[in-house]
C-alpha positions in Angstrom: 189.4 97.7 63.2 187.1 99.1 65.9 184.7 96.6 67.4 181.6 98.6 66.5 182.7 98.9 62.9 183.5 95.2 62.7 180.0 94.3 64.0 178.4 96.6 61.4 180.5 95.0 58.6 179.5 91.5 59.8 175.8 92.6 59.8 176.0 93.9 56.3 177.7 90.7 55.1 175.0 88.6 56.8 172.2 90.5 55.0 174.0 90.1 51.7 174.4 86.4 52.3 170.7 86.0 53.1 169.6 87.9 50.0 171.9 85.7 47.9 170.6 82.6 49.6 167.0 83.6 49.0 167.2 84.8 45.4 169.8 82.3 44.3 171.6 83.4 41.2 168.9 85.7 40.1 169.4 87.2 36.7 168.0 90.6 36.2 166.3 91.4 32.9 164.3 94.3 31.6 160.9 93.5 30.2 158.9 96.2 28.4 155.3 96.8 29.3 152.5 96.8 26.8 149.0 98.1 27.1 148.0 101.3 28.8 151.0 101.3 31.1 153.5 100.9 28.2 154.9 104.4 28.3 155.6 104.7 32.0 158.8 102.9 32.5 160.6 99.6 32.1 160.3 97.1 35.0 162.8 94.8 36.5 162.1 91.1 36.9 163.9 88.6 39.0 164.3 85.0 37.8 164.7 82.8 40.9 166.0 79.2 40.9 163.6 77.0 42.8 162.1 77.6 46.3 159.8 80.4 47.0 159.5 83.1 44.4 161.4 86.3 44.8 159.8 89.8 44.7 158.7 89.2 41.1 158.4 92.9 40.2 157.6 92.4 36.6 154.0 92.3 35.5 154.0 94.0 32.1 151.4 96.3 33.7 152.7 98.2 36.7 150.4 99.5 39.3 149.5 103.1 38.8 151.2 105.5 41.3 154.3 103.3 41.9 155.7 105.4 44.7 156.9 103.6 47.8 154.1 102.1 49.8 152.3 104.2 52.4 150.2 103.0 55.3 147.5 100.7 54.2 144.8 102.6 56.0 143.1 105.4 54.2 145.3 108.6 54.3 143.6 111.7 53.0 145.9 114.2 51.4 146.1 117.5 53.2 144.9 120.3 51.0 146.4 123.8 51.1 143.8 126.4 51.9 145.7 128.9 49.7 146.2 126.7 46.6 143.7 126.5 43.8 141.7 123.3 43.7 143.8 121.0 41.6 142.4 118.9 38.7 141.8 115.3 39.8 144.4 112.7 38.8 144.0 111.0 35.5 142.5 107.8 36.9 139.7 109.8 38.5 139.0 112.1 35.6 135.7 112.4 33.9 135.3 112.0 30.1 136.2 115.7 29.5 139.2 115.8 31.8 142.3 117.1 30.1 144.5 114.5 31.9 142.4 111.6 30.7 144.5 109.1 28.7 143.6 107.8 25.3 140.8 105.3 25.0 143.2 102.3 24.9 145.0 103.3 28.0 142.4 105.0 30.2 141.0 103.5 33.4 137.9 101.7 32.3 135.9 103.2 35.2 133.6 106.2 35.2 133.4 107.8 38.6 130.4 109.9 39.5 130.8 113.4 41.0 130.4 112.2 44.7 133.2 109.7 44.1 135.5 112.3 42.5 135.0 114.6 45.4 135.5 111.8 48.0 138.4 110.0 46.4 140.4 113.0 45.2 141.6 113.5 48.8 143.1 110.0 49.0 146.3 108.6 47.6 145.3 105.2 46.1 148.6 103.5 47.0 148.2 102.5 50.6 144.4 103.2 50.8 141.9 100.4 51.4 138.7 101.0 49.4 135.5 99.5 50.8 133.7 98.3 47.8 130.5 96.5 46.7 128.7 96.2 43.4 125.2 95.4 42.1 122.4 96.6 40.0 119.2 98.7 40.6 117.1 95.5 41.0 119.0 95.1 44.3 118.3 98.6 45.6 117.0 97.5 49.0 120.3 95.7 49.8 122.4 98.6 48.4 120.7 100.9 50.8 121.1 98.5 53.7 124.8 98.0 52.9 125.4 101.7 52.8 123.6 102.3 56.1 125.9 99.9 58.0 129.1 100.9 56.2 128.4 104.5 57.2 127.5 103.4 60.8 130.8 101.5 61.0 132.7 104.6 59.7 134.3 102.6 56.8 136.0 105.1 54.6 136.5 105.6 51.7 133.7 103.4 50.2 132.6 103.0 46.6 129.6 101.3 45.0 130.1 99.6 41.6 127.0 100.2 39.5 126.2 97.5 37.0 123.4 99.6 35.4 122.3 103.1 34.9 119.5 102.9 37.4 121.8 102.2 40.4 124.3 104.9 39.2 121.4 107.4 39.1 120.4 106.5 42.6 124.0 107.1 43.8 124.2 110.4 41.9 120.9 111.6 43.5 121.8 110.5 47.0 125.5 111.7 46.9 126.8 108.1 47.1 130.4 107.6 45.7 130.0 105.2 42.8 131.6 104.1 39.6 130.5 102.3 36.5 132.3 100.5 33.8 132.8 102.5 30.6 130.4 101.4 27.9 133.3 100.9 25.4 134.7 98.1 27.4 133.8 94.5 26.4 134.1 92.6 29.7 134.4 89.3 27.7 137.4 90.3 25.6 138.6 93.3 27.7 138.9 95.1 24.4 137.7 98.7 23.7 134.9 98.9 21.2 133.3 101.8 19.3 131.4 104.0 21.7 127.6 103.7 21.4 124.8 105.8 22.9 125.1 104.1 26.4 126.3 106.3 29.2 127.7 103.3 31.2 128.2 99.6 30.8 124.9 97.8 31.5 124.7 94.1 32.2 122.7 92.4 29.4 121.8 89.3 31.5 118.7 88.7 33.6 120.8 88.7 36.8 118.6 89.4 39.8 119.1 88.5 43.4 119.9 84.8 43.1 123.4 83.6 42.3 121.9 80.6 40.6 119.3 82.5 38.7 118.6 81.1 35.2 120.7 83.8 33.5 124.2 84.5 32.2 126.0 84.4 35.6 129.3 84.6 33.7 128.6 88.2 32.9 128.0 89.1 36.6 131.4 87.5 37.5 133.2 89.2 34.7 131.8 92.6 35.7 133.0 92.0 39.3 136.4 91.0 38.0 136.6 94.1 35.8 135.9 96.4 38.8 138.5 94.6 40.9 141.1 94.7 38.1 140.7 98.4 37.5 140.7 99.4 41.2 143.8 97.3 42.0 145.5 98.6 38.9 144.9 102.2 40.2 146.7 101.1 43.4 143.8 100.7 45.9 143.7 97.8 48.3 140.1 96.6 47.8 137.9 95.2 50.6 134.9 93.9 48.7 131.8 92.7 50.4 128.5 91.4 49.0 125.3 93.5 49.4 123.9 90.9 51.8 126.8 91.6 54.2 126.3 93.8 57.2 129.2 95.6 58.8 128.8 95.7 62.6 131.9 97.8 63.2 135.1 99.0 61.7 137.5 96.4 63.2 138.5 94.8 59.9 142.1 96.1 60.3 142.8 93.8 63.2 142.7 90.9 60.8 143.9 92.4 57.5 146.7 94.9 57.8 149.8 96.0 59.7 149.3 99.6 58.4 148.7 101.2 61.8 151.4 99.8 64.0 150.0 101.4 67.1 147.0 99.1 66.6 148.6 95.9 65.3 146.6 92.8 64.2 145.5 90.3 66.7 148.2 87.7 67.3 146.2 85.1 65.3 146.4 87.4 62.2 150.1 88.2 62.5 150.9 86.5 59.2 147.7 86.5 57.2 147.7 90.3 57.5 150.5 90.3 55.0 149.0 88.0 52.4 147.8 89.1 49.0 144.2 87.9 49.5 142.1 87.2 52.5 138.7 85.5 52.1 135.9 84.4 54.4 134.7 80.8 54.4 131.6 78.6 55.0 133.4 76.9 57.9 130.9 75.9 60.6 133.1 74.3 63.2 134.8 77.0 65.3 137.2 74.5 66.9 138.5 73.5 63.5 138.5 77.1 62.3 140.8 78.1 65.1 143.5 76.1 63.5 143.6 78.7 60.8 143.5 76.2 58.0 141.6 76.0 54.8 138.2 74.3 55.4 137.9 70.6 54.5 136.2 69.1 51.5 132.7 70.2 51.0 133.2 73.6 52.7 133.8 76.5 50.4 135.7 79.7 50.5 133.0 82.3 50.5 133.4 85.5 48.4 131.0 87.5 50.6 134.0 89.3 52.1 137.4 89.3 50.3 140.4 91.6 50.9 142.7 92.2 47.9 146.0 93.8 48.6 147.3 96.0 45.7 150.0 93.5 44.8 151.0 91.6 41.7 149.7 88.5 43.4 146.2 89.9 43.7 146.3 91.0 40.0 147.4 87.5 39.0 144.6 85.9 40.9 141.9 88.2 39.6 143.1 87.6 36.0 143.1 83.9 36.4 139.6 84.1 38.0 138.5 86.0 34.9 140.0 83.4 32.6 138.3 80.6 34.4 135.0 82.3 33.8 135.8 82.9 30.1 136.6 79.2 29.8 133.0 78.4 30.7 131.5 80.3 27.7 129.7 78.1 25.3 129.4 75.1 27.6 126.1 73.2 27.3 126.4 71.4 30.6 126.5 74.4 33.0 124.6 73.9 36.2 123.8 76.1 39.2 127.0 74.7 40.9 129.2 76.5 38.3 129.2 80.1 39.4 131.7 82.9 40.2 132.2 81.6 43.8 132.8 78.0 42.7 135.3 79.2 40.1 137.0 81.3 42.8 137.5 78.2 44.8 139.1 76.4 41.9 141.6 79.3 41.4 142.4 80.0 45.0 144.3 76.8 45.8 147.7 76.1 47.2 149.7 74.8 50.1 150.4 76.3 53.5 153.8 77.9 53.9 155.9 76.1 56.5 157.9 77.9 59.2 161.1 78.3 57.1 159.2 79.4 54.0 157.2 81.8 56.0 160.3 83.6 57.3 161.8 83.7 53.8 158.5 85.1 52.5 158.5 87.8 55.1 162.1 88.8 54.4 161.3 88.8 50.6 158.5 91.2 51.3 160.8 93.5 53.2 163.5 93.2 50.6 161.1 94.1 47.8 159.7 97.1 49.7 156.2 96.0 48.7 155.1 95.8 52.4 156.5 97.3 55.5 156.8 94.6 58.1 157.3 95.7 61.7 159.7 93.7 63.9 156.8 92.1 65.9 155.4 90.6 62.7 158.7 88.7 62.1 158.2 86.4 65.1 155.0 85.0 66.4 154.1 85.8 70.1 154.6 82.7 72.3 151.7 80.4 72.5 150.0 81.9 69.4 148.3 79.7 66.8 148.5 82.0 63.8 146.2 81.5 60.9 148.0 79.9 58.0 149.3 81.6 54.9 149.0 79.6 51.7 150.8 80.0 48.4 149.1 79.4 45.1 149.8 76.1 43.4 151.5 77.7 40.4 152.6 81.1 39.2 150.0 83.1 37.2 150.2 86.0 34.9 149.2 89.3 36.5 148.2 90.9 33.2 145.6 90.7 30.5 146.0 87.8 28.1 147.1 90.1 25.2 149.9 91.5 27.3 153.3 90.0 28.2 154.3 89.5 31.8 156.2 87.2 34.1 154.0 84.8 36.1 153.9 85.3 39.9 152.6 83.3 42.8 150.0 84.8 45.1 149.5 84.2 48.8 146.2 83.9 50.6 144.6 83.2 54.0 141.2 82.5 55.5 139.4 84.9 57.7 138.0 83.4 60.9 134.3 82.4 61.2 133.5 84.0 64.5 134.4 87.6 63.6 133.2 87.1 60.0 130.0 85.3 60.6 127.6 83.6 58.2 123.9 82.7 58.3 124.5 79.5 60.2 127.1 80.7 62.6 125.1 83.8 63.5 121.5 82.6 63.5 121.9 78.9 64.4 125.1 78.7 66.4 124.8 82.2 67.9 128.6 82.9 67.8 127.7 86.4 69.0 126.8 84.9 72.4 129.6 82.3 72.6 132.1 82.4 75.4 134.6 85.1 74.8 132.6 87.0 72.1 133.7 90.3 73.6 137.4 89.5 73.0 139.1 91.1 70.0 139.9 87.7 68.4 136.3 86.7 68.6 134.3 89.9 68.3 131.9 89.7 65.3 132.6 92.2 62.6 130.3 91.2 59.8 127.2 89.1 59.3 126.7 87.5 55.9 123.1 86.2 55.3 124.1 82.8 53.9 122.7 79.4 54.7 119.1 80.6 54.3 116.1 79.0 52.6 113.8 81.8 51.6 115.3 83.5 48.5 113.8 83.5 45.0 115.0 84.8 41.7 112.7 87.8 42.2 113.7 88.8 45.8 115.8 87.5 48.7 112.9 87.1 51.1 114.9 84.9 53.4 117.9 87.2 53.7 115.7 90.2 54.4 113.7 88.3 57.1 116.8 87.2 58.8 118.2 90.8 58.7 114.9 92.0 60.3 115.1 89.3 63.0 118.6 90.4 63.9 117.7 94.1 63.8 120.1 94.5 60.9 117.7 95.8 58.3 117.8 99.5 58.2 115.5 100.6 55.4 112.0 99.8 56.5 110.0 103.0 56.6 108.9 104.5 60.0 105.4 103.2 59.6 106.7 99.6 59.6 107.2 100.2 63.3 104.2 102.4 64.1 101.2 101.5 62.0 98.2 99.6 63.3 97.6 97.4 66.3 100.0 94.6 67.0 99.1 91.2 68.4 101.8 89.2 70.2 102.1 85.9 72.1 103.0 86.3 75.7 105.3 83.5 76.7 106.3 80.3 74.8 104.4 78.3 72.3 104.7 75.0 74.3 105.6 73.9 77.8 108.8 72.2 78.9 106.9 69.1 80.0 105.9 68.5 76.3 109.5 68.7 75.2 110.6 66.3 77.9 108.1 63.8 76.9 108.9 64.0 73.2 112.7 63.8 73.9 112.1 60.7 76.0 110.1 59.1 73.2 112.4 59.8 70.3 116.3 59.6 70.2 118.4 62.6 69.3 119.0 61.5 65.7 115.3 61.2 64.9 113.7 64.1 62.9 110.5 63.1 64.7 111.6 65.1 67.7 111.6 68.1 65.4 108.2 67.3 63.9 106.5 66.7 67.2 107.9 69.9 68.7 107.1 72.0 65.6 103.4 71.1 65.7 102.5 73.2 68.8 104.5 76.2 67.3 102.6 76.0 64.1 99.3 75.7 65.9 100.1 78.8 68.0 101.0 80.8 64.9 97.7 79.7 63.3 95.7 80.8 66.3 97.7 84.1 66.7 97.2 84.9 63.1 93.5 84.1 63.4 93.2 86.5 66.4 95.2 89.2 64.5 92.9 88.8 61.5 89.8 89.1 63.7 91.0 92.3 65.3 92.4 93.7 62.1 95.8 93.8 63.6 99.4 92.8 62.7 100.8 89.5 64.1 104.2 89.5 65.8 105.7 86.0 65.4 106.6 84.2 68.5 110.2 83.0 69.0 110.7 79.8 67.1 112.7 76.8 68.1 114.4 74.1 65.9 115.0 70.7 67.4 116.8 69.4 64.3 119.0 71.5 61.9 117.8 72.0 58.4 120.4 70.7 55.9 120.4 69.7 52.2 122.7 66.8 53.0 122.7 64.0 55.5 122.3 64.9 59.2 124.3 63.3 62.0 122.4 63.4 65.3 120.1 66.0 63.7 123.0 68.3 63.1 125.3 69.3 60.2 128.1 66.7 60.3 130.6 69.5 60.6 129.2 70.7 64.0 128.6 67.6 66.1 128.6 69.7 69.4 126.0 72.3 68.3 123.4 72.9 71.0 119.9 71.6 70.3 117.3 73.0 70.4 118.2 76.4 69.1 116.3 79.6 68.4 115.9 79.4 64.6 115.0 82.0 61.9 111.6 81.9 60.2 112.9 80.5 56.9 114.1 77.4 58.7 110.4 76.4 59.3 108.3 78.4 56.9 108.6 79.4 53.2 108.8 83.1 53.7 108.0 84.0 50.0 104.6 82.5 50.5 103.8 84.9 53.3 104.9 87.8 51.3 103.1 86.6 48.1 99.9 86.5 50.1 100.6 89.9 51.8 100.3 88.4 55.3 100.5 91.2 57.9 103.2 90.1 60.3 106.4 91.1 62.0 109.5 89.3 63.1 109.7 87.8 66.6 112.2 90.5 67.8 110.0 93.3 66.6 109.0 94.6 70.0 112.7 94.8 71.1 113.6 96.9 68.1 114.6 100.4 69.2 112.6 101.9 66.3 109.4 100.7 68.0 108.2 103.7 70.1 108.1 103.0 73.8 104.6 104.5 73.9 103.4 101.7 71.6 105.0 98.9 73.7 103.5 100.4 76.9 100.0 101.0 75.5 99.0 97.4 75.6 96.1 95.2 76.8 96.9 91.7 78.2 94.0 89.4 77.4 93.2 86.4 79.6 90.5 83.8 79.0 88.8 81.8 81.7 88.9 78.0 81.9 85.7 76.1 81.0 83.1 76.8 83.7 85.2 79.6 85.3 83.4 82.9 86.0 85.3 86.1 85.0 84.8 89.6 86.3 85.1 93.0 84.7 88.5 94.4 83.8 90.0 96.5 86.5 92.2 98.8 84.4 92.8 99.7 80.7 95.7 97.3 80.4 94.0 94.0 81.2 91.0 92.2 79.8 89.3 89.0 81.1 87.1 87.1 78.7 84.9 84.0 79.3 85.8 80.7 77.9 84.8 80.2 74.3 84.6 83.8 73.3 84.7 84.0 69.5 87.8 85.7 68.1 85.5 88.0 66.2 84.3 89.5 69.5 87.7 90.2 70.9 88.3 93.5 69.1 85.1 95.2 70.5 86.0 94.0 74.0 89.5 95.3 73.8 88.5 98.7 72.5 85.9 99.0 75.3 88.7 98.9 78.0 91.3 100.8 76.0 90.1 102.6 72.8 93.7 103.7 72.1 95.3 100.3 72.4 98.4 99.6 70.3 99.5 96.1 71.5 97.4 93.1 72.4 99.2 90.3 74.3 97.8 86.8 75.1 99.5 83.6 76.3 99.2 80.4 74.3 97.0 78.8 77.0 94.5 81.6 76.9 94.6 81.8 73.1 93.6 78.2 72.8 90.5 78.9 75.0 89.0 81.3 72.4 86.5 80.1 69.9 88.2 80.0 66.4 85.4 81.9 64.7 86.2 85.0 62.6 82.7 86.2 62.1 81.3 84.1 59.2 81.8 80.8 57.4 83.3 82.6 54.4 85.9 84.3 56.6 86.9 81.1 58.2 87.1 79.4 54.8 89.3 82.1 53.4 91.5 82.0 56.4 91.9 78.2 56.0 92.9 78.5 52.4 95.5 81.0 53.4 96.9 79.0 56.4 97.0 75.7 54.4 99.3 77.5 52.0 101.6 79.6 54.2 101.9 77.1 57.0 102.9 74.3 54.7 106.6 73.8 53.8 108.4 71.1 51.9 111.7 70.5 53.7 113.6 67.3 54.2 115.6 65.9 57.1 117.8 63.0 56.2 119.3 61.2 59.1 122.6 59.3 58.5 121.4 56.8 61.1 118.5 55.8 58.8 119.5 56.6 55.3 118.9 53.1 53.8 121.2 52.1 51.0 122.6 55.5 50.1 126.2 55.1 48.7 126.0 51.4 49.2 126.8 49.1 46.2 124.1 49.3 43.7 122.6 52.6 45.1 120.1 54.1 42.7 117.9 57.0 43.9 115.2 55.9 41.4 115.1 52.4 43.0 112.7 52.4 46.0 114.7 49.6 47.6 118.0 51.5 47.6 116.8 55.1 47.7 117.5 57.0 50.9 115.0 57.8 53.5 114.1 61.3 54.7 111.5 62.8 57.0 109.6 65.5 55.3 107.6 68.5 56.7 105.8 70.6 57.4 102.1 70.0 57.4 99.8 72.9 58.1 97.8 72.6 61.4 94.1 71.6 61.5 92.0 74.3 59.8 89.4 76.4 61.7 85.8 75.1 61.6 83.8 76.5 58.7 80.5 76.5 60.6 79.8 78.2 63.8 80.0 75.8 66.7 80.5 78.3 69.6 78.2 80.7 71.4 78.4 84.4 71.5 80.7 84.5 74.5 77.8 85.2 76.9 77.6 81.7 78.3 79.8 82.3 81.3 82.4 79.9 79.9 80.1 76.9 80.0 81.9 75.0 77.2 80.7 77.3 74.4 84.2 77.4 72.8 85.9 75.0 70.4 88.4 72.8 72.1 91.3 71.5 70.0 92.1 68.0 71.2 95.2 66.1 70.2 94.4 62.6 69.1 97.1 59.9 68.4 96.4 59.3 64.7 99.1 58.7 62.2 98.3 61.7 60.2 96.1 63.7 62.6 93.1 63.7 60.3 91.1 66.8 61.0 87.3 67.1 61.4 84.6 67.9 63.9 84.1 65.2 66.5 82.0 64.9 69.6 83.5 64.6 73.0 81.4 64.7 76.2 78.9 66.8 74.3 81.5 69.5 73.6 82.4 70.3 70.0 86.1 69.4 69.5 88.5 69.6 66.6 91.2 67.1 66.1 94.7 68.6 66.3 97.8 67.1 64.7 100.4 65.6 67.0 103.2 66.4 64.6 104.0 68.3 61.4 105.3 65.4 59.4 104.1 65.0 55.8 106.0 62.1 54.3 107.7 60.2 57.2 110.3 58.2 55.4 110.6 59.0 51.8 113.2 59.7 49.0 111.1 62.6 47.7 107.7 63.8 49.0 105.1 64.8 46.4 102.8 66.4 48.9 102.4 70.2 48.9 99.8 72.9 48.9 99.1 75.3 46.0 98.4 79.1 46.5 94.6 78.4 46.2 94.7 75.8 49.0 94.6 72.7 46.7 96.8 69.7 47.6 99.2 68.5 44.9 99.3 64.8 45.8 98.4 62.6 48.8 101.0 61.8 51.5 103.0 58.6 51.1 104.6 56.8 54.0 107.6 55.0 52.4 109.4 54.6 49.1 107.4 51.5 48.2 104.3 53.7 47.8 106.0 55.7 45.1 107.6 59.1 44.5 108.3 61.5 41.7 111.2 60.1 39.7 110.9 56.4 40.8 111.7 54.2 37.9 108.5 52.7 36.6 110.1 49.3 36.1 109.7 48.7 39.9 106.0 49.2 39.8 105.0 45.5 39.5 107.1 44.6 42.5 106.0 47.5 44.7 102.4 47.0 43.9 102.7 43.3 44.7 104.2 44.2 48.1 101.5 46.8 48.9 98.8 44.2 48.1 100.1 42.1 51.0 100.2 45.0 53.5 97.4 46.1 55.9 95.2 48.7 54.1 97.5 48.3 51.1 99.9 50.8 52.6 103.3 50.7 54.3 103.2 50.5 58.1 103.7 54.0 59.5 107.4 54.3 60.4 108.1 54.2 64.2 110.6 57.1 64.1 112.2 56.0 67.4 114.4 53.4 65.7 115.8 53.0 62.2 114.0 51.1 59.5 110.3 50.1 58.9 108.2 47.6 60.7 107.8 44.4 58.8 110.7 45.1 56.3 113.9 43.1 56.0 117.3 44.6 55.3 116.8 44.5 51.6 113.8 46.8 51.9 111.3 44.0 51.2 108.1 43.6 53.2 107.9 40.3 55.1 105.3 41.3 57.7 105.5 41.2 61.5 107.0 43.8 63.8 
């Protein structure tokens, strides 16, 4: 026998031996399909004995268009210029299409005309469909998602409309969209008698908030219905939430081997073959680079999920749907049971080891379900590839009423630096980390998670963060051009202050944060006062956080998952302020990055007046040009507008430093105006946020812990207190005194709570200023807050012994007895620079002393 022929024969024998080894003694059986695919053909199933599952080709419901797989990237079909325009395929047909199947077998989606035009040029099998879904109540975010999807050139894309209002918008604006047919009951997945509805409409009160007091199950079932139908048609589906922004179109480098001229990055060599890829809430980039599933307490996040058109994906979606159905009728549902938490329960499994990975790849090649290039079979040297996981058990890739063979599904986690979240983008600034320009680190999406400003009515926090990052594209032109803007020139505090505060308080202490927040809050109060006086729009200064905001226990003022995170960090507005309050009161303001936004005309930025204010006793001269204005010390804010317009009648931007801003008299023109301003600022500059240091948490999780017991409840620092209000009677001159002390000086006084009020100092009217923004310094819960009309809810308490909402009343006799022995019948004010309370023993009992 010739050598070449012998080698060829040996190769064939080797392949046959491998196939036999992998599939074992696989018996082949024919299983008939039922449901709407029942009349297509029989399908072949492989029964494998142990080990990894074989190709598992039986589902009872085959994917539509079962031709051999094409490239996974979208591949438009070339149309002949001479041929008549063909009728669209059955899955894309409208209700009157002659190809449309019977009600029981038809695709349960109704595509609008723009979608039929767009998708008719694509073969579903091998095409990735960029998908989102929502309702008309979320229109702002639909528009923003569409803007960035188009800018990133993601095609084809489709919007799933959960109500008629959104579908009408898509029709009118030429947006490809689909709705669920009204005959489909998403609970039973049975067809019902057609009613007068044009499309399926969600019956729940679902708004913007995942945890809204509504039937969230319906929202999840609608999402699952869309995914089931699109995957069944044959599309790969890349679904992203409406609060996701696509920065570019580089998703392929993590999700597919379709374009072998542009293969995935080495780290994605294997996950780019998995059935399902999902983003996570992982915060530690060093841990994330291992490619593993996040640890306990960190979720998979359904903000971005890639579903490959495989039996594994169908099985997972169907199990996800079943898990939601299983919640129906439960009386103990909480906000922690939602579509994402149930996704996390379904998508579980173990990572495939090296041997199993190779078997899995060969099985994919053998089944023909995925084309695996040679370079995907072996990892490049030195590469830490992200792990592929296999589901814990096989699941049925068909509707419960159908018969099908269970299959396993595979999944992997997308990396946190390219697929960023609210914490990684806004707090950790992954977009500026070392190597951010490299393909394996370049950000691709931003998901506005980890924020604190959303309500059931509107996601105020998400929108504000998007604006700050210049990732909000739907503000009208006048947002950038109307009125006169007032901005702070420079920082809100000096480095010397930070050095002193950092020296006084250790890194773990939230008091660092509270002391450094106070000057920021004061600067915003004064800047808003000036903007109010000149009838302008305030541009927020850049804000800094010296402790991260977290609903759990902090470690060194950081999330425990990110011990190396830099402090301080530039933080979003919702980390320090309750943004919905600002919007509720129609405060005229802009985000701190506003003047850098390219939509702001250069002529506006350039047409500015820089205002300076002389020191006390300093003489000031006339302004030399239309872009500068010098004012004497103590000039009332109410007189600044006339002075600015005198030097530049066409001014569009007023800038002033914090030092010079503090030299103005805080007088808006009348007592009533100052009183109205104070009511506003007490409300919008107050926030109820807790900071719970592990280093000082008391008896939390210790034996006998009881949050209603003031002696074992944990201890958190609460903020933020509004700054001192403006005086409500005029105590400054008319700005004509040449700066001879006619203004109101704000003097910081070392009082525990910074009580405000007029005081006399060297004959000069002064106003006490708060040293820090603390409300309750060491408390389980803080009952202090401010109502919209400026009224205070309850007084500030200093420790748990003084009581809090939820404290068991059986402890009252003991706590009252202790308070009676304390100076002023109050707890000593906590030192903040060391754990514990002065005069208390380890049991939390007051014994006196220091």
